[in-house]
C-alpha positions in Angstrom: -36.4 -4.2 -5.3 -32.6 -5.0 -6.0 -32.9 -8.3 -4.3 -36.2 -9.6 -6.2 -33.9 -8.2 -9.6 -31.1 -10.5 -8.6 -33.2 -13.5 -8.0 -35.0 -12.9 -11.0 -31.7 -12.6 -13.2 -30.7 -15.5 -11.7 -34.0 -17.5 -12.6 -33.5 -16.6 -16.0 -29.7 -17.2 -16.3 -30.6 -21.0 -15.0 -33.5 -21.5 -17.5 -31.5 -20.0 -20.0 -28.6 -22.4 -19.3 -30.7 -25.6 -18.4 -32.3 -24.8 -21.7 -28.7 -25.0 -23.6 -27.0 -27.4 -21.8 -29.4 -29.7 -19.6 -29.6 -30.2 -16.1 -26.6 -32.2 -15.3 -24.2 -30.0 -17.8 -25.7 -26.7 -16.1 -23.1 -25.4 -13.8 -23.8 -23.1 -11.1 -21.2 -20.8 -11.9 -22.0 -20.5 -15.5 -25.4 -19.4 -14.0 -24.1 -16.9 -11.6 -21.6 -15.5 -13.8 -24.3 -15.3 -16.7 -26.7 -13.5 -13.8 -23.7 -11.1 -13.2 -23.5 -11.8 -9.6 -20.8 -13.8 -7.3 -21.4 -17.1 -5.9 -22.2 -16.7 -2.5 -25.4 -14.4 -3.7 -26.6 -17.5 -5.6 -26.4 -19.6 -2.6 -27.9 -16.6 -0.5 -31.0 -16.8 -2.5 -31.2 -20.7 -3.7 -29.0 -22.5 -1.2 -27.5 -24.7 -3.5 -28.0 -26.3 -7.0 -31.3 -28.1 -6.0 -32.7 -25.0 -4.3 -32.2 -23.2 -7.6 -33.6 -26.2 -9.7 -36.6 -26.1 -7.3 -36.8 -22.5 -7.8 -36.7 -22.4 -11.3 -39.5 -25.6 -11.5 -41.7 -23.2 -9.2 -41.2 -20.1 -11.4 -42.1 -22.2 -14.4 -45.1 -23.7 -13.0 -46.0 -20.3 -12.2 -46.1 -19.4 -15.8 -47.5 -22.4 -16.6 -50.8 -21.9 -14.4 -50.9 -18.6 -15.3 -51.2 -19.2 -18.9 -53.5 -21.9 -18.1 -56.0 -19.4 -16.2 -56.0 -17.4 -19.4 -58.0 -19.7 -21.1 -61.1 -19.2 -19.9 -63.4 -21.9 -19.7 -66.1 -22.3 -22.5 -68.6 -24.7 -20.8 -68.0 -26.8 -23.4 -66.2 -30.1 -21.5 -64.6 -31.3 -25.0 -63.6 -28.0 -26.0 -62.0 -27.1 -22.6 -60.0 -30.4 -22.1 -58.8 -30.0 -25.7 -57.4 -26.4 -25.0 -55.9 -27.5 -21.7 -54.3 -30.5 -23.2 -52.9 -28.3 -26.1 -51.8 -25.5 -23.5 -49.9 -28.6 -21.7 -48.4 -29.9 -24.6 -47.0 -26.5 -25.8 -45.3 -25.5 -22.8 -43.5 -29.0 -22.5 -42.5 -28.3 -25.8 -41.4 -24.9 -25.5 -39.4 -25.7 -22.1 -38.4 -29.7 -22.4 -35.5 -29.3 -19.8 -37.7 -27.6 -17.1 -41.0 -29.7 -18.0 -38.9 -32.7 -17.3 -37.7 -31.6 -14.2 -41.7 -30.9 -13.4 -42.7 -33.8 -14.3 -40.4 -36.4 -14.4 -41.3 -40.0 -15.3 -40.2 -43.2 -13.2 -40.0 -43.4 -9.4 -39.7 -40.8 -6.8 -42.1 -38.4 -5.8 -43.6 -35.9 -8.0 -42.8 -32.3 -8.0 -44.7 -29.7 -6.0 -45.9 -28.2 -9.5 -46.8 -32.0 -10.7 -48.7 -32.3 -7.7 -50.2 -29.0 -8.1 -51.1 -29.7 -11.4 -52.8 -32.8 -10.8 -54.8 -31.1 -8.0 -56.0 -28.7 -10.4 -57.0 -31.3 -13.1 -58.6 -33.3 -10.7 -60.9 -30.3 -9.5 -61.9 -30.1 -12.9 -62.8 -33.8 -13.4 -64.5 -33.2 -9.9 -66.6 -30.5 -11.5 -67.2 -32.8 -14.9 -68.4 -35.2 -12.8 -70.8 -33.3 -10.9 -72.0 -32.2 -14.4 -72.6 -35.8 -15.5 -70.2 -35.7 -18.2 -68.0 -38.4 -17.6 -68.8 -41.6 -18.9 -70.1 -44.3 -17.0 -67.7 -46.2 -14.3 -65.3 -43.4 -15.0 -64.5 -41.6 -12.0 -62.7 -38.2 -11.3 -59.6 -40.2 -10.2 -59.7 -42.5 -13.1 -60.2 -39.6 -15.6 -57.3 -37.6 -13.7 -54.9 -40.6 -14.0 -55.7 -41.6 -17.4 -55.5 -38.0 -19.2 -52.3 -37.3 -16.8 -50.5 -40.7 -17.9 -51.8 -39.8 -21.7 -50.1 -36.2 -21.5 -46.9 -37.5 -19.8 -46.1 -40.3 -22.6 -47.2 -38.0 -25.3 -44.9 -34.6 -23.9 -42.2 -37.6 -23.3 -42.2 -38.4 -27.3 -42.2 -34.6 -28.1 -39.4 -33.9 -25.7 -37.3 -36.7 -27.3 -38.0 -35.6 -30.6 -38.8 -32.1 -30.8 -38.3 -31.3 -34.3 -40.4 -34.8 -35.6 -43.1 -33.1 -37.7 -45.6 -35.6 -36.5 -45.4 -34.2 -33.0 -48.9 -32.4 -33.5 -50.8 -35.1 -35.2 -49.4 -37.5 -32.4 -50.6 -35.2 -29.6 -54.0 -34.5 -31.1 -54.7 -38.1 -32.0 -54.0 -39.3 -28.4 -55.8 -36.5 -27.0 -59.2 -36.8 -28.8 -59.3 -40.5 -28.1 -58.5 -40.4 -24.2 -61.0 -37.2 -24.1 -63.5 -39.6 -26.0 -62.9 -42.1 -23.9 -63.6 -40.3 -20.8 -66.4 -37.9 -21.7 -69.7 -38.3 -22.8 -71.1 -36.7 -25.8 -73.9 -33.7 -25.5 -76.1 -36.5 -26.9 -74.8 -39.0 -24.6 -75.9 -36.8 -21.6 -79.3 -35.5 -22.5 -80.6 -39.0 -23.9 -79.0 -41.3 -21.2 -77.9 -39.8 -18.1 -76.8 -43.0 -16.3 -75.1 -45.0 -19.3 
């Protein structure tokens, strides 16, 4: 129990320091001092700063997935995708530094958290395809990549300017345009199943 409490204190201290100072300025010394432990304790639990950052990302992703799971599916694809989008954007807005570690843009391999997020999104689009909810010529892979790319663009803009009052409008405009491009409406599903 003490080990778990110490680990939790270190994760919480790291998340707070990252939020205040960013990844580059965050020092392990400040983190372990804020957690009330000595340096060897941090290194025992996480190995090094990279290991600690990976653990912070993992912890944040666990919270992210738990929040997503609390959003019970309604069975309405437009509603469910909007709710999932909004939860993702809210997480990025509330945790911009950790989010950027999770879903870093540019080259390099995506974090394990980002890969798992994409896997879950792809599973959702696989189900929608099986139900005939995707537009013609929109595969689950294309839908996953499209929604993910749009989300990354919106969240990057929001993380760069978190206080911009137009962020909510930006998010909802892009969200609705992308979802509309990917999903058939109910009328289209019932009247023209292969269009």
